[in-house]
Every structure is written in C-alpha cells, then in structure tokens.
PDBQT receptor file of N, H, CA, C and O in Angstrom, charges set to zero:
ATOM      1  N   MET A   1       0.843  -1.168   0.430  1.00  0.00    +0.000 N 
ATOM      2  CA  MET A   1      -0.087   0.130   0.112  1.00  0.00    +0.000 C 
ATOM      3  C   MET A   1       0.602   1.182  -0.107  1.00  0.00    +0.000 C 
ATOM      4  O   MET A   1       1.687   1.360   0.446  1.00  0.00    +0.000 OA
ATOM      5  N   VAL A   2       0.067   2.038  -0.955  1.00  0.00    +0.000 N 
ATOM      6  H   VAL A   2      -0.814   1.892  -1.404  1.00  0.00    +0.000 HD
ATOM      7  CA  VAL A   2       0.951   3.336  -0.856  1.00  0.00    +0.000 C 
ATOM      8  C   VAL A   2       0.626   4.494   0.185  1.00  0.00    +0.000 C 
ATOM      9  O   VAL A   2      -0.366   4.150   0.828  1.00  0.00    +0.000 OA
ATOM     10  N   LEU A   3       1.092   5.733   0.587  1.00  0.00    +0.000 N 
ATOM     11  H   LEU A   3       1.897   6.013   0.065  1.00  0.00    +0.000 HD
ATOM     12  CA  LEU A   3       0.949   6.647   1.913  1.00  0.00    +0.000 C 
ATOM     13  C   LEU A   3       0.215   7.837   0.630  1.00  0.00    +0.000 C 
ATOM     14  O   LEU A   3       0.466   9.041   0.684  1.00  0.00    +0.000 OA
ATOM     15  N   VAL A   4      -0.463   7.378  -0.183  1.00  0.00    +0.000 N 
ATOM     16  H   VAL A   4      -0.667   6.400  -0.226  1.00  0.00    +0.000 HD
ATOM     17  CA  VAL A   4      -0.943   8.725  -1.111  1.00  0.00    +0.000 C 
ATOM     18  C   VAL A   4      -1.580   9.992  -0.437  1.00  0.00    +0.000 C 
ATOM     19  O   VAL A   4      -1.528  11.010  -1.127  1.00  0.00    +0.000 OA
ATOM     20  N   ASN A   5      -2.259  10.115   0.973  1.00  0.00    +0.000 N 
ATOM     21  H   ASN A   5      -2.301   9.288   1.534  1.00  0.00    +0.000 HD
ATOM     22  CA  ASN A   5      -1.722  11.290   1.221  1.00  0.00    +0.000 C 
ATOM     23  C   ASN A   5      -0.273  12.206   1.375  1.00  0.00    +0.000 C 
ATOM     24  O   ASN A   5      -0.124  13.387   1.061  1.00  0.00    +0.000 OA
ATOM     25  N   GLU A   6       0.565  11.432   1.860  1.00  0.00    +0.000 N 
ATOM     26  H   GLU A   6       0.443  10.473   2.116  1.00  0.00    +0.000 HD
ATOM     27  CA  GLU A   6       2.154  11.740   1.975  1.00  0.00    +0.000 C 
ATOM     28  C   GLU A   6       2.904  11.840   0.401  1.00  0.00    +0.000 C 
ATOM     29  O   GLU A   6       3.844  12.625   0.278  1.00  0.00    +0.000 OA
ATOM     30  N   LEU A   7       2.448  11.013  -0.792  1.00  0.00    +0.000 N 
ATOM     31  H   LEU A   7       1.684  10.375  -0.691  1.00  0.00    +0.000 HD
ATOM     32  CA  LEU A   7       3.047  11.857  -1.922  1.00  0.00    +0.000 C 
ATOM     33  C   LEU A   7       2.001  12.198  -2.108  1.00  0.00    +0.000 C 
ATOM     34  O   LEU A   7       2.278  13.352  -1.780  1.00  0.00    +0.000 OA
ATOM     35  N   LYS A   8       0.595  12.284  -2.441  1.00  0.00    +0.000 N 
ATOM     36  H   LYS A   8       0.370  11.347  -2.707  1.00  0.00    +0.000 HD
ATOM     37  CA  LYS A   8       0.447  14.108  -3.159  1.00  0.00    +0.000 C 
ATOM     38  C   LYS A   8       0.780  15.360  -2.387  1.00  0.00    +0.000 C 
ATOM     39  O   LYS A   8       0.746  16.486  -2.884  1.00  0.00    +0.000 OA
ATOM     40  N   GLY A   9       1.096  15.094  -1.167  1.00  0.00    +0.000 N 
ATOM     41  H   GLY A   9       1.124  14.180  -0.764  1.00  0.00    +0.000 HD
ATOM     42  CA  GLY A   9       1.708  15.969  -0.369  1.00  0.00    +0.000 C 
ATOM     43  C   GLY A   9       3.469  16.668  -0.479  1.00  0.00    +0.000 C 
ATOM     44  O   GLY A   9       3.968  17.674   0.026  1.00  0.00    +0.000 OA
ATOM     45  N   ARG A  10       3.932  15.787  -1.215  1.00  0.00    +0.000 N 
ATOM     46  H   ARG A  10       3.527  14.970  -1.625  1.00  0.00    +0.000 HD
ATOM     47  CA  ARG A  10       5.398  15.510  -1.378  1.00  0.00    +0.000 C 
ATOM     48  C   ARG A  10       5.711  15.894  -3.305  1.00  0.00    +0.000 C 
ATOM     49  O   ARG A  10       6.664  15.869  -4.083  1.00  0.00    +0.000 OA
ATOM     50  N   ILE A  11       4.073  16.257  -3.345  1.00  0.00    +0.000 N 
ATOM     51  H   ILE A  11       3.298  16.277  -2.713  1.00  0.00    +0.000 HD
ATOM     52  CA  ILE A  11       3.970  16.860  -5.237  1.00  0.00    +0.000 C 
ATOM     53  C   ILE A  11       3.769  18.138  -5.042  1.00  0.00    +0.000 C 
ATOM     54  O   ILE A  11       4.423  18.862  -5.793  1.00  0.00    +0.000 OA
ATOM     55  N   VAL A  12       2.938  18.773  -4.124  1.00  0.00    +0.000 N 
ATOM     56  H   VAL A  12       2.407  18.185  -3.514  1.00  0.00    +0.000 HD
ATOM     57  CA  VAL A  12       2.180  19.910  -3.585  1.00  0.00    +0.000 C 
ATOM     58  C   VAL A  12       3.619  20.588  -3.157  1.00  0.00    +0.000 C 
ATOM     59  O   VAL A  12       3.812  21.781  -3.392  1.00  0.00    +0.000 OA
ATOM     60  N   ALA A  13       4.617  19.777  -2.522  1.00  0.00    +0.000 N 
ATOM     61  H   ALA A  13       4.460  18.808  -2.332  1.00  0.00    +0.000 HD
ATOM     62  CA  ALA A  13       5.817  20.468  -1.982  1.00  0.00    +0.000 C 
ATOM     63  C   ALA A  13       6.646  20.726  -2.687  1.00  0.00    +0.000 C 
ATOM     64  O   ALA A  13       7.238  21.768  -2.404  1.00  0.00    +0.000 OA
ATOM     65  N   LYS A  14       7.226  19.814  -4.184  1.00  0.00    +0.000 N 
ATOM     66  H   LYS A  14       6.745  18.968  -4.414  1.00  0.00    +0.000 HD
ATOM     67  CA  LYS A  14       7.832  20.335  -5.031  1.00  0.00    +0.000 C 
ATOM     68  C   LYS A  14       7.037  21.405  -6.266  1.00  0.00    +0.000 C 
ATOM     69  O   LYS A  14       7.377  21.242  -7.438  1.00  0.00    +0.000 OA
ATOM     70  N   GLY A  15       5.964  22.500  -5.921  1.00  0.00    +0.000 N 
ATOM     71  H   GLY A  15       5.687  22.632  -4.970  1.00  0.00    +0.000 HD
ATOM     72  CA  GLY A  15       5.772  23.028  -6.615  1.00  0.00    +0.000 C 
ATOM     73  C   GLY A  15       4.938  22.141  -8.292  1.00  0.00    +0.000 C 
ATOM     74  O   GLY A  15       5.014  22.607  -9.428  1.00  0.00    +0.000 OA
ATOM     75  N   LEU A  16       4.242  20.864  -7.901  1.00  0.00    +0.000 N 
ATOM     76  H   LEU A  16       4.180  20.485  -6.978  1.00  0.00    +0.000 HD
ATOM     77  CA  LEU A  16       4.042  20.093  -9.073  1.00  0.00    +0.000 C 
ATOM     78  C   LEU A  16       2.575  20.308  -8.945  1.00  0.00    +0.000 C 
ATOM     79  O   LEU A  16       2.161  20.765  -7.880  1.00  0.00    +0.000 OA
ATOM     80  N   THR A  17       1.849  20.069  -9.780  1.00  0.00    +0.000 N 
ATOM     81  H   THR A  17       2.186  19.698 -10.646  1.00  0.00    +0.000 HD
ATOM     82  CA  THR A  17       0.536  19.400 -10.329  1.00  0.00    +0.000 C 
ATOM     83  C   THR A  17       0.155  17.641 -10.610  1.00  0.00    +0.000 C 
ATOM     84  O   THR A  17       0.916  16.854 -11.172  1.00  0.00    +0.000 OA
ATOM     85  N   GLN A  18      -0.943  17.378 -10.166  1.00  0.00    +0.000 N 
ATOM     86  H   GLN A  18      -1.562  18.017  -9.710  1.00  0.00    +0.000 HD
ATOM     87  CA  GLN A  18      -0.903  15.882 -10.207  1.00  0.00    +0.000 C 
ATOM     88  C   GLN A  18      -0.848  15.836 -12.089  1.00  0.00    +0.000 C 
ATOM     89  O   GLN A  18      -0.408  14.985 -12.863  1.00  0.00    +0.000 OA
ATOM     90  N   GLU A  19      -1.440  17.025 -12.288  1.00  0.00    +0.000 N 
ATOM     91  H   GLU A  19      -1.797  17.716 -11.659  1.00  0.00    +0.000 HD
ATOM     92  CA  GLU A  19      -1.208  17.301 -14.331  1.00  0.00    +0.000 C 
ATOM     93  C   GLU A  19       0.229  16.649 -15.124  1.00  0.00    +0.000 C 
ATOM     94  O   GLU A  19       0.453  15.837 -16.022  1.00  0.00    +0.000 OA
ATOM     95  N   LYS A  20       0.962  17.458 -14.284  1.00  0.00    +0.000 N 
ATOM     96  H   LYS A  20       0.780  18.117 -13.554  1.00  0.00    +0.000 HD
ATOM     97  CA  LYS A  20       2.294  17.554 -14.523  1.00  0.00    +0.000 C 
ATOM     98  C   LYS A  20       3.388  16.429 -14.074  1.00  0.00    +0.000 C 
ATOM     99  O   LYS A  20       4.409  16.068 -14.661  1.00  0.00    +0.000 OA
ATOM    100  N   VAL A  21       2.922  16.068 -13.038  1.00  0.00    +0.000 N 
ATOM    101  H   VAL A  21       2.093  16.361 -12.562  1.00  0.00    +0.000 HD
ATOM    102  CA  VAL A  21       3.628  14.440 -12.553  1.00  0.00    +0.000 C 
ATOM    103  C   VAL A  21       2.462  13.446 -13.995  1.00  0.00    +0.000 C 
ATOM    104  O   VAL A  21       3.200  12.577 -14.460  1.00  0.00    +0.000 OA
ATOM    105  N   ALA A  22       1.461  13.396 -14.493  1.00  0.00    +0.000 N 
ATOM    106  H   ALA A  22       0.862  14.102 -14.116  1.00  0.00    +0.000 HD
ATOM    107  CA  ALA A  22       0.695  12.759 -15.219  1.00  0.00    +0.000 C 
ATOM    108  C   ALA A  22       1.581  12.980 -16.181  1.00  0.00    +0.000 C 
ATOM    109  O   ALA A  22       1.151  11.945 -16.690  1.00  0.00    +0.000 OA
ATOM    110  N   ASP A  23       2.196  13.239 -16.737  1.00  0.00    +0.000 N 
ATOM    111  H   ASP A  23       2.546  14.080 -16.324  1.00  0.00    +0.000 HD
ATOM    112  CA  ASP A  23       2.422  14.158 -17.786  1.00  0.00    +0.000 C 
ATOM    113  C   ASP A  23       4.161  12.910 -18.268  1.00  0.00    +0.000 C 
ATOM    114  O   ASP A  23       4.415  12.229 -19.261  1.00  0.00    +0.000 OA
ATOM    115  N   ILE A  24       5.334  13.318 -16.284  1.00  0.00    +0.000 N 
ATOM    116  H   ILE A  24       5.127  13.871 -15.478  1.00  0.00    +0.000 HD
ATOM    117  CA  ILE A  24       5.777  12.984 -16.580  1.00  0.00    +0.000 C 
ATOM    118  C   ILE A  24       6.186  11.500 -15.902  1.00  0.00    +0.000 C 
ATOM    119  O   ILE A  24       7.048  10.643 -16.091  1.00  0.00    +0.000 OA
ATOM    120  N   LEU A  25       5.626  11.605 -15.458  1.00  0.00    +0.000 N 
ATOM    121  H   LEU A  25       4.925  12.301 -15.304  1.00  0.00    +0.000 HD
ATOM    122  CA  LEU A  25       5.264   9.489 -15.651  1.00  0.00    +0.000 C 
ATOM    123  C   LEU A  25       4.495   8.657 -17.017  1.00  0.00    +0.000 C 
ATOM    124  O   LEU A  25       4.129   7.485 -16.925  1.00  0.00    +0.000 OA
ATOM    125  N   GLY A  26       4.356   9.356 -18.077  1.00  0.00    +0.000 N 
ATOM    126  H   GLY A  26       4.653  10.308 -18.152  1.00  0.00    +0.000 HD
ATOM    127  CA  GLY A  26       4.096   9.442 -19.317  1.00  0.00    +0.000 C 
ATOM    128  C   GLY A  26       2.605   8.516 -19.729  1.00  0.00    +0.000 C 
ATOM    129  O   GLY A  26       2.515   7.769 -20.704  1.00  0.00    +0.000 OA
ATOM    130  N   ILE A  27       1.328   8.833 -18.555  1.00  0.00    +0.000 N 
ATOM    131  H   ILE A  27       1.402   9.440 -17.764  1.00  0.00    +0.000 HD
ATOM    132  CA  ILE A  27      -0.094   8.088 -18.499  1.00  0.00    +0.000 C 
ATOM    133  C   ILE A  27      -0.469  10.039 -18.108  1.00  0.00    +0.000 C 
ATOM    134  O   ILE A  27       0.175  11.058 -17.859  1.00  0.00    +0.000 OA
ATOM    135  N   THR A  28      -2.198   9.527 -18.308  1.00  0.00    +0.000 N 
ATOM    136  H   THR A  28      -2.721   8.700 -18.510  1.00  0.00    +0.000 HD
ATOM    137  CA  THR A  28      -3.432  10.498 -18.846  1.00  0.00    +0.000 C 
ATOM    138  C   THR A  28      -3.180  10.952 -17.263  1.00  0.00    +0.000 C 
ATOM    139  O   THR A  28      -2.704  10.173 -16.438  1.00  0.00    +0.000 OA
ATOM    140  N   VAL A  29      -3.523  12.172 -16.987  1.00  0.00    +0.000 N 
ATOM    141  H   VAL A  29      -3.910  12.805 -17.657  1.00  0.00    +0.000 HD
ATOM    142  CA  VAL A  29      -4.743  12.509 -15.552  1.00  0.00    +0.000 C 
ATOM    143  C   VAL A  29      -5.108  11.995 -14.754  1.00  0.00    +0.000 C 
ATOM    144  O   VAL A  29      -4.747  12.085 -13.580  1.00  0.00    +0.000 OA
ATOM    145  N   LYS A  30      -6.296  11.020 -15.423  1.00  0.00    +0.000 N 
ATOM    146  H   LYS A  30      -6.590  10.946 -16.376  1.00  0.00    +0.000 HD
ATOM    147  CA  LYS A  30      -7.506   9.862 -15.005  1.00  0.00    +0.000 C 
ATOM    148  C   LYS A  30      -7.019   8.902 -15.150  1.00  0.00    +0.000 C 
ATOM    149  O   LYS A  30      -7.947   8.095 -15.095  1.00  0.00    +0.000 OA
ATOM    150  N   THR A  31      -5.553   8.034 -15.417  1.00  0.00    +0.000 N 
ATOM    151  H   THR A  31      -4.798   8.689 -15.462  1.00  0.00    +0.000 HD
ATOM    152  CA  THR A  31      -4.965   7.257 -14.989  1.00  0.00    +0.000 C 
ATOM    153  C   THR A  31      -4.252   7.610 -13.649  1.00  0.00    +0.000 C 
ATOM    154  O   THR A  31      -4.399   6.826 -12.712  1.00  0.00    +0.000 OA
ATOM    155  N   ILE A  32      -3.479   8.742 -13.481  1.00  0.00    +0.000 N 
ATOM    156  H   ILE A  32      -3.360   9.379 -14.243  1.00  0.00    +0.000 HD
ATOM    157  CA  ILE A  32      -2.615   9.037 -11.870  1.00  0.00    +0.000 C 
ATOM    158  C   ILE A  32      -3.949   9.319 -10.556  1.00  0.00    +0.000 C 
ATOM    159  O   ILE A  32      -3.848   9.235  -9.332  1.00  0.00    +0.000 OA
ATOM    160  N   ASN A  33      -5.253   9.699 -11.495  1.00  0.00    +0.000 N 
ATOM    161  H   ASN A  33      -5.335   9.768 -12.490  1.00  0.00    +0.000 HD
ATOM    162  CA  ASN A  33      -5.935  10.176 -10.231  1.00  0.00    +0.000 C 
ATOM    163  C   ASN A  33      -6.346   8.811  -9.849  1.00  0.00    +0.000 C 
ATOM    164  O   ASN A  33      -6.206   8.463  -8.677  1.00  0.00    +0.000 OA
ATOM    165  N   SER A  34      -6.676   8.272 -10.437  1.00  0.00    +0.000 N 
ATOM    166  H   SER A  34      -6.790   8.555 -11.389  1.00  0.00    +0.000 HD
ATOM    167  CA  SER A  34      -7.006   6.497 -10.692  1.00  0.00    +0.000 C 
ATOM    168  C   SER A  34      -5.893   5.701  -9.556  1.00  0.00    +0.000 C 
ATOM    169  O   SER A  34      -6.383   5.139  -8.577  1.00  0.00    +0.000 OA
ATOM    170  N   LYS A  35      -4.905   5.701  -9.693  1.00  0.00    +0.000 N 
ATOM    171  H   LYS A  35      -4.508   6.158 -10.489  1.00  0.00    +0.000 HD
ATOM    172  CA  LYS A  35      -3.839   5.635  -9.350  1.00  0.00    +0.000 C 
ATOM    173  C   LYS A  35      -3.658   6.155  -7.338  1.00  0.00    +0.000 C 
ATOM    174  O   LYS A  35      -3.388   5.648  -6.249  1.00  0.00    +0.000 OA
ATOM    175  N   LEU A  36      -3.991   7.312  -7.889  1.00  0.00    +0.000 N 
ATOM    176  H   LEU A  36      -4.210   7.724  -8.774  1.00  0.00    +0.000 HD
ATOM    177  CA  LEU A  36      -3.714   8.411  -6.373  1.00  0.00    +0.000 C 
ATOM    178  C   LEU A  36      -5.186   7.747  -5.822  1.00  0.00    +0.000 C 
ATOM    179  O   LEU A  36      -4.990   7.152  -4.762  1.00  0.00    +0.000 OA
ATOM    180  N   ASN A  37      -6.661   7.692  -6.280  1.00  0.00    +0.000 N 
ATOM    181  H   ASN A  37      -6.820   8.175  -7.141  1.00  0.00    +0.000 HD
ATOM    182  CA  ASN A  37      -7.865   7.002  -5.377  1.00  0.00    +0.000 C 
ATOM    183  C   ASN A  37      -7.554   5.929  -4.861  1.00  0.00    +0.000 C 
ATOM    184  O   ASN A  37      -7.979   5.576  -3.761  1.00  0.00    +0.000 OA
ATOM    185  N   ASN A  38      -6.921   5.385  -5.437  1.00  0.00    +0.000 N 
ATOM    186  H   ASN A  38      -6.575   5.672  -6.330  1.00  0.00    +0.000 HD
ATOM    187  CA  ASN A  38      -6.826   2.936  -5.619  1.00  0.00    +0.000 C 
ATOM    188  C   ASN A  38      -5.669   3.063  -4.904  1.00  0.00    +0.000 C 
ATOM    189  O   ASN A  38      -4.939   2.301  -5.539  1.00  0.00    +0.000 OA
ATOM    190  N   LYS A  39      -4.943   3.543  -3.940  1.00  0.00    +0.000 N 
ATOM    191  H   LYS A  39      -5.536   4.162  -3.424  1.00  0.00    +0.000 HD
ATOM    192  CA  LYS A  39      -3.865   3.494  -2.922  1.00  0.00    +0.000 C 
ATOM    193  C   LYS A  39      -2.954   3.189  -3.751  1.00  0.00    +0.000 C 
ATOM    194  O   LYS A  39      -2.137   2.279  -3.612  1.00  0.00    +0.000 OA
ATOM    195  N   GLY A  40      -3.002   3.567  -4.210  1.00  0.00    +0.000 N 
ATOM    196  H   GLY A  40      -3.666   4.306  -4.323  1.00  0.00    +0.000 HD
ATOM    197  CA  GLY A  40      -0.949   3.635  -4.928  1.00  0.00    +0.000 C 
ATOM    198  C   GLY A  40      -1.135   2.285  -6.113  1.00  0.00    +0.000 C 
ATOM    199  O   GLY A  40      -1.043   1.267  -5.427  1.00  0.00    +0.000 OA
ATOM    200  N   ASP A  41      -1.216   2.136  -6.655  1.00  0.00    +0.000 N 
ATOM    201  H   ASP A  41      -1.290   2.963  -7.212  1.00  0.00    +0.000 HD
ATOM    202  CA  ASP A  41      -1.708   0.731  -8.288  1.00  0.00    +0.000 C 
ATOM    203  C   ASP A  41      -0.433   1.277  -8.586  1.00  0.00    +0.000 C 
ATOM    204  O   ASP A  41      -0.235   0.402  -9.429  1.00  0.00    +0.000 OA
ATOM    205  N   PHE A  42       0.733   2.032  -8.645  1.00  0.00    +0.000 N 
ATOM    206  H   PHE A  42       0.573   2.743  -7.960  1.00  0.00    +0.000 HD
ATOM    207  CA  PHE A  42       1.899   2.156  -9.540  1.00  0.00    +0.000 C 
ATOM    208  C   PHE A  42       3.042   1.213 -10.246  1.00  0.00    +0.000 C 
ATOM    209  O   PHE A  42       3.779   0.546  -9.519  1.00  0.00    +0.000 OA
ATOM    210  N   ARG A  43       3.133   1.183 -11.189  1.00  0.00    +0.000 N 
ATOM    211  H   ARG A  43       2.535   1.725 -11.780  1.00  0.00    +0.000 HD
ATOM    212  CA  ARG A  43       4.379   0.279 -11.671  1.00  0.00    +0.000 C 
ATOM    213  C   ARG A  43       5.872   0.932 -10.884  1.00  0.00    +0.000 C 
ATOM    214  O   ARG A  43       6.163   1.927 -10.220  1.00  0.00    +0.000 OA
ATOM    215  N   ILE A  44       6.662  -0.455 -11.487  1.00  0.00    +0.000 N 
ATOM    216  H   ILE A  44       6.426  -1.263 -12.027  1.00  0.00    +0.000 HD
ATOM    217  CA  ILE A  44       7.967   0.373 -10.699  1.00  0.00    +0.000 C 
ATOM    218  C   ILE A  44       8.729   1.439 -11.162  1.00  0.00    +0.000 C 
ATOM    219  O   ILE A  44       9.416   2.238 -10.525  1.00  0.00    +0.000 OA
ATOM    220  N   SER A  45       8.408   1.296 -12.972  1.00  0.00    +0.000 N 
ATOM    221  H   SER A  45       7.850   0.647 -13.489  1.00  0.00    +0.000 HD
ATOM    222  CA  SER A  45       8.920   1.971 -13.357  1.00  0.00    +0.000 C 
ATOM    223  C   SER A  45       8.779   3.597 -12.342  1.00  0.00    +0.000 C 
ATOM    224  O   SER A  45       9.559   4.111 -11.540  1.00  0.00    +0.000 OA
ATOM    225  N   GLU A  46       7.392   4.028 -12.862  1.00  0.00    +0.000 N 
ATOM    226  H   GLU A  46       6.758   3.610 -13.513  1.00  0.00    +0.000 HD
ATOM    227  CA  GLU A  46       6.298   4.887 -12.092  1.00  0.00    +0.000 C 
ATOM    228  C   GLU A  46       6.843   5.374 -10.459  1.00  0.00    +0.000 C 
ATOM    229  O   GLU A  46       6.886   6.562 -10.136  1.00  0.00    +0.000 OA
ATOM    230  N   ILE A  47       7.139   4.528  -9.758  1.00  0.00    +0.000 N 
ATOM    231  H   ILE A  47       7.104   3.564 -10.020  1.00  0.00    +0.000 HD
ATOM    232  CA  ILE A  47       7.420   4.388  -9.036  1.00  0.00    +0.000 C 
ATOM    233  C   ILE A  47       9.773   4.960  -8.808  1.00  0.00    +0.000 C 
ATOM    234  O   ILE A  47      10.677   5.624  -8.301  1.00  0.00    +0.000 OA
ATOM    235  N   GLU A  48       9.598   4.588  -9.136  1.00  0.00    +0.000 N 
ATOM    236  H   GLU A  48       8.864   4.048  -9.548  1.00  0.00    +0.000 HD
ATOM    237  CA  GLU A  48      11.265   4.956 -10.066  1.00  0.00    +0.000 C 
ATOM    238  C   GLU A  48      11.792   6.731 -10.179  1.00  0.00    +0.000 C 
ATOM    239  O   GLU A  48      12.624   7.576  -9.849  1.00  0.00    +0.000 OA
ATOM    240  N   GLN A  49      10.369   6.390 -11.031  1.00  0.00    +0.000 N 
ATOM    241  H   GLN A  49       9.693   5.703 -11.299  1.00  0.00    +0.000 HD
ATOM    242  CA  GLN A  49      10.648   7.830 -11.119  1.00  0.00    +0.000 C 
ATOM    243  C   GLN A  49       9.730   9.164 -10.645  1.00  0.00    +0.000 C 
ATOM    244  O   GLN A  49       9.798  10.286 -11.146  1.00  0.00    +0.000 OA
ATOM    245  N   LEU A  50       8.724   8.668  -9.380  1.00  0.00    +0.000 N 
ATOM    246  H   LEU A  50       8.669   7.757  -8.973  1.00  0.00    +0.000 HD
ATOM    247  CA  LEU A  50       8.456   9.812  -9.065  1.00  0.00    +0.000 C 
ATOM    248  C   LEU A  50       9.204  10.052  -7.799  1.00  0.00    +0.000 C 
ATOM    249  O   LEU A  50       8.990  11.080  -7.157  1.00  0.00    +0.000 OA
ATOM    250  N   ILE A  51      10.357   8.866  -7.272  1.00  0.00    +0.000 N 
ATOM    251  H   ILE A  51      10.531   8.031  -7.793  1.00  0.00    +0.000 HD
ATOM    252  CA  ILE A  51      10.996   8.808  -6.130  1.00  0.00    +0.000 C 
ATOM    253  C   ILE A  51      12.772   9.622  -6.838  1.00  0.00    +0.000 C 
ATOM    254  O   ILE A  51      13.491  10.119  -5.970  1.00  0.00    +0.000 OA
ATOM    255  N   GLU A  52      13.208   9.664  -8.105  1.00  0.00    +0.000 N 
ATOM    256  H   GLU A  52      12.624   9.261  -8.809  1.00  0.00    +0.000 HD
ATOM    257  CA  GLU A  52      13.527  10.293  -8.593  1.00  0.00    +0.000 C 
ATOM    258  C   GLU A  52      12.923  11.908  -8.908  1.00  0.00    +0.000 C 
ATOM    259  O   GLU A  52      13.991  12.438  -9.216  1.00  0.00    +0.000 OA
ATOM    260  N   VAL A  53      12.168  12.709  -8.990  1.00  0.00    +0.000 N 
ATOM    261  H   VAL A  53      11.301  12.279  -8.740  1.00  0.00    +0.000 HD
ATOM    262  CA  VAL A  53      11.205  13.544  -9.631  1.00  0.00    +0.000 C 
ATOM    263  C   VAL A  53      11.019  14.505  -8.051  1.00  0.00    +0.000 C 
ATOM    264  O   VAL A  53      11.621  15.577  -7.991  1.00  0.00    +0.000 OA
ATOM    265  N   LEU A  54      10.290  14.112  -7.007  1.00  0.00    +0.000 N 
ATOM    266  H   LEU A  54       9.801  13.241  -7.056  1.00  0.00    +0.000 HD
ATOM    267  CA  LEU A  54       9.497  13.741  -5.457  1.00  0.00    +0.000 C 
ATOM    268  C   LEU A  54      11.165  14.110  -4.920  1.00  0.00    +0.000 C 
ATOM    269  O   LEU A  54      11.122  15.093  -4.180  1.00  0.00    +0.000 OA
ATOM    270  N   GLU A  55      12.473  13.629  -5.086  1.00  0.00    +0.000 N 
ATOM    271  H   GLU A  55      12.508  12.831  -5.688  1.00  0.00    +0.000 HD
ATOM    272  CA  GLU A  55      13.622  13.983  -4.047  1.00  0.00    +0.000 C 
ATOM    273  C   GLU A  55      12.739  12.900  -3.078  1.00  0.00    +0.000 C 
ATOM    274  O   GLU A  55      11.678  13.235  -2.551  1.00  0.00    +0.000 OA
ATOM    275  N   ILE A  56      13.187  11.894  -2.964  1.00  0.00    +0.000 N 
ATOM    276  H   ILE A  56      14.049  11.623  -3.393  1.00  0.00    +0.000 HD
ATOM    277  CA  ILE A  56      11.911  11.257  -1.943  1.00  0.00    +0.000 C 
ATOM    278  C   ILE A  56      13.694   9.753  -1.642  1.00  0.00    +0.000 C 
ATOM    279  O   ILE A  56      14.141   8.735  -2.172  1.00  0.00    +0.000 OA
ATOM    280  N   ASP A  57      13.943  10.524  -0.672  1.00  0.00    +0.000 N 
ATOM    281  H   ASP A  57      13.580  11.350  -0.242  1.00  0.00    +0.000 HD
ATOM    282  CA  ASP A  57      14.717   9.796   0.333  1.00  0.00    +0.000 C 
ATOM    283  C   ASP A  57      14.346   7.801   0.703  1.00  0.00    +0.000 C 
ATOM    284  O   ASP A  57      14.705   6.680   0.343  1.00  0.00    +0.000 OA
ATOM    285  N   ASN A  58      13.364   8.530   1.685  1.00  0.00    +0.000 N 
ATOM    286  H   ASN A  58      13.073   9.441   1.977  1.00  0.00    +0.000 HD
ATOM    287  CA  ASN A  58      13.001   6.470   1.518  1.00  0.00    +0.000 C 
ATOM    288  C   ASN A  58      11.746   6.794   1.392  1.00  0.00    +0.000 C 
ATOM    289  O   ASN A  58      10.828   7.384   1.961  1.00  0.00    +0.000 OA
ATOM    290  N   PRO A  59      12.161   5.897  -0.046  1.00  0.00    +0.000 N 
ATOM    291  CA  PRO A  59      10.350   5.532  -1.164  1.00  0.00    +0.000 C 
ATOM    292  C   PRO A  59       9.963   4.210   0.430  1.00  0.00    +0.000 C 
ATOM    293  O   PRO A  59       8.831   4.425   0.862  1.00  0.00    +0.000 OA
ATOM    294  N   MET A  60      10.707   3.045   1.207  1.00  0.00    +0.000 N 
ATOM    295  H   MET A  60      11.627   2.871   0.856  1.00  0.00    +0.000 HD
ATOM    296  CA  MET A  60       9.916   2.715   1.566  1.00  0.00    +0.000 C 
ATOM    297  C   MET A  60       9.091   3.559   2.245  1.00  0.00    +0.000 C 
ATOM    298  O   MET A  60       7.981   3.609   1.715  1.00  0.00    +0.000 OA
ATOM    299  N   GLY A  61       9.204   4.235   3.204  1.00  0.00    +0.000 N 
ATOM    300  H   GLY A  61      10.106   4.194   3.634  1.00  0.00    +0.000 HD
ATOM    301  CA  GLY A  61       8.186   4.469   3.726  1.00  0.00    +0.000 C 
ATOM    302  C   GLY A  61       7.265   5.171   3.221  1.00  0.00    +0.000 C 
ATOM    303  O   GLY A  61       6.697   5.872   4.059  1.00  0.00    +0.000 OA
ATOM    304  N   ILE A  62       6.945   5.251   2.341  1.00  0.00    +0.000 N 
ATOM    305  H   ILE A  62       7.406   4.682   1.660  1.00  0.00    +0.000 HD
ATOM    306  CA  ILE A  62       5.571   5.858   1.312  1.00  0.00    +0.000 C 
ATOM    307  C   ILE A  62       5.677   5.017   0.567  1.00  0.00    +0.000 C 
ATOM    308  O   ILE A  62       4.583   5.102   0.009  1.00  0.00    +0.000 OA
ATOM    309  N   PHE A  63       6.593   3.567  -0.291  1.00  0.00    +0.000 N 
ATOM    310  H   PHE A  63       7.482   3.498   0.162  1.00  0.00    +0.000 HD
ATOM    311  CA  PHE A  63       5.735   3.323  -1.404  1.00  0.00    +0.000 C 
ATOM    312  C   PHE A  63       5.656   1.570  -1.096  1.00  0.00    +0.000 C 
ATOM    313  O   PHE A  63       5.454   0.705  -1.948  1.00  0.00    +0.000 OA
ATOM    314  N   PHE A  64       5.778   1.458  -0.294  1.00  0.00    +0.000 N 
ATOM    315  H   PHE A  64       5.942   2.161   0.398  1.00  0.00    +0.000 HD
ATOM    316  CA  PHE A  64       5.568  -0.060   0.882  1.00  0.00    +0.000 C 
ATOM    317  C   PHE A  64       5.328  -0.105   2.120  1.00  0.00    +0.000 C 
ATOM    318  O   PHE A  64       6.146  -0.520   2.940  1.00  0.00    +0.000 OA
ATOM    319  N   VAL A  65       4.133   0.333   2.414  1.00  0.00    +0.000 N 
ATOM    320  H   VAL A  65       3.468   0.670   1.747  1.00  0.00    +0.000 HD
ATOM    321  CA  VAL A  65       3.992   0.409   3.793  1.00  0.00    +0.000 C 
ATOM    322  C   VAL A  65       2.477  -0.562   3.665  1.00  0.00    +0.000 C 
ATOM    323  O   VAL A  65       1.552  -0.655   2.858  1.00  0.00    +0.000 OA
ATOM    324  N   SER A  66       2.884  -1.219   5.035  1.00  0.00    +0.000 N 
ATOM    325  H   SER A  66       3.635  -1.144   5.691  1.00  0.00    +0.000 HD
ATOM    326  CA  SER A  66       2.222  -2.515   4.776  1.00  0.00    +0.000 C 
ATOM    327  C   SER A  66       0.910  -1.901   5.648  1.00  0.00    +0.000 C 
ATOM    328  O   SER A  66      -0.098  -2.588   5.813  1.00  0.00    +0.000 OA
TER     329      SER A  66
C-alpha cells in the first residue's frame, strides 16, 4: 500500500500538479487520479520516476507500507 496523502503532499511541496506528474510519468490525468484514489497501484518504473522527481529519500516509508 502507498501512503497516498504523503505522496500528494510531496507533489505539492515540489510545486507540481497531478497533471504535471502524469505528464512526467507518460500517463493521463485520469490514470494518475485513479492510481492515487486506489491506494497507489503504481508500476515499478513509475515509482522509480516519482522517487527521482520528488526527491524522496526514504521510498520504503511511502511506497511499501503494509
């Protein structure tokens, strides 16, 4: 499970929008909204991009929470 609120907070803190993040990931806005509303059903490649773009130091604490 992904800590979606933490991820959304990181997006805002970086001055990005969900639309911009969708563009970075190469997905539609509808898809990013769906992924965020379904507790983060992200592909590994998308997670890797999010870690880099959002400069996440501890990805385990956001993306791999049980």
